[in-house]
N, C-alpha and C positions, 0 to 999 in steps of 0.2 A: 606483584603482578606487573608485567611489562606492557601488556596490550590486552584490550578487551574488544573482541570482534563480535558484532551482532550480524548474523547472516539472515537475510530475508528469505522466506519460503520461495521456492522456485518451481513453478508448474510448467515450465517450458519443455519438459521432457514427456508430456502427456502423449504426443503423437508417436513417440517411440514405443510406448506400451501398446498402443493400437496396432502398430506394425508387427509387434511381437505376439499379438493376439493374447495379451495379458490384461487382467483387471488390475487397475491401480486405484486404491481406495481414496486417493486425493485428487482424482481426475477433475472434479468439479470445484475444487478449492481455488479461489481467485488469488491473484498476486496481492500482496499487502500494499496499502497506500503509502506513498512516500511520507506523508505527514505522520502516519502511525509509526513508521520506523524512526522518524525524528523524535517522536514522543518517547519511544522506548530508549533511544540513545540518551535523551535528556534525563530520564529516570536513572540510567546507569551512571551518568556523569554526576548526579546529585547523591549517589550512594555512598560517597566517602572516598572513592578512589581518585587518583589524579585525573581530572576531566580530559586531559590531553591524550590519554591512552585509549579512550573510547572511540571506536569507529564502527560504521555499519556499511554493508555492501550487499549487492544483489539487485535483481530486477524488481521494480516496484511499479505501481500504477498511480497516475495523477487522477484526482477526482474530476468528473466532467465539468466543463464550464457552464455556469448558469446562463439562462437566456439574457440577452442584452437588456439592462434595466432591472434585472432580478425577477424572480418568480412573482412576487407580490405585485409589482408594477405591471407585468405582463398580464397577470390574472385580472387586475382592476380594469385595464384597458379593454380586455375581452368582454367583461361584464358590461361596460359602458356601451359597447357596440350593439349589444342585444336588445 
């Protein structure tokens, strides 16, 4: 094997199905998080192949940023104010 390509699911064509008045069974499927693609690539690299041949591509989403100070700190501050 010379190359192992992992392709992220792409939902960016959903509006095309709407314009064509077609039902697309994956219309509500979100993009994969970048960290999950990295995890899959890491599994592939540890599978026994040359790790240098493993690549991934495609649109991904980053997880939302937590509130400054993190959820627990924010939650504690709100409770103290009450």
